[in-house]
C-alpha positions, -999 to 999 in steps of 0.1 A, spaced: 1 0 -1 11 35 -6 -2 68 8 -9 87 -10 -22 62 -34 -11 83 -65 11 114 -67 22 134 -96 52 157 -90 65 184 -115 103 182 -119 121 212 -107 158 222 -114 180 239 -90 195 234 -55 176 223 -27 181 227 11 192 194 21 186 192 58 148 204 51 122 177 43 101 206 26 124 210 -1 124 173 -10 90 174 -20 57 155 -7 64 127 16 50 91 2 48 61 24 48 25 15 36 -4 33 48 -41 24 32 -70 43 42 -105 40 15 -132 51 19 -169 56 -16 -185 50 -1 -220 54 -3 -242 85 33 -244 87 62 -218 91 83 -204 66 121 -205 71 151 -186 54 127 -162 36 145 -134 16 126 -106 2 144 -77 -19 128 -48 -30 145 -23 -54 135 14 -54 154 42 -73 187 56 -59 185 75 -28 216 101 -23 218 125 -51 199 157 -54 179 145 -85 165 114 -67 130 104 -74 126 88 -40 146 95 -10 141 68 19 138 85 54 131 55 76 124 18 75 104 1 103 104 -36 103 77 -53 123 73 -88 138 107 -97 143 119 -90 109 154 -78 101 159 -52 74 195 -45 59 191 -14 34 217 -8 9 228 21 8 220 32 43 186 49 50 188 88 51 225 93 43 220 130 41 205 132 76 172 149 63 151 160 94 116 147 95 89 139 119 69 107 122 33 111 118 9 88 132 -17 77 109 -47 56 111 -46 23 93 -50 21 55 -84 5 58 -96 37 76 -80 60 48 -97 39 22 -132 43 38 -127 82 42 -123 82 3 -155 67 -7 
């Protein structure tokens, strides 16, 4: 799931203030979920998610934070938020509630 579900951003040329989140454009959140519907457990599972590069001024996406849950381990390459851009964590309601509001 993504929040917002879709987003159109006009490309801008020029310098951006690296430590200001506002200068990087709108925030987009992605949620990836893995479910095991079988009766047994899954061992040795490996999931790779590839996104556009994340440390140049012309990046399409810049990863600020990764929050694995349920005992999962995450090893991002390259490291998350290498430019130390400041941001705040927003407490959002679950996506199901967002979907109901949009109908």
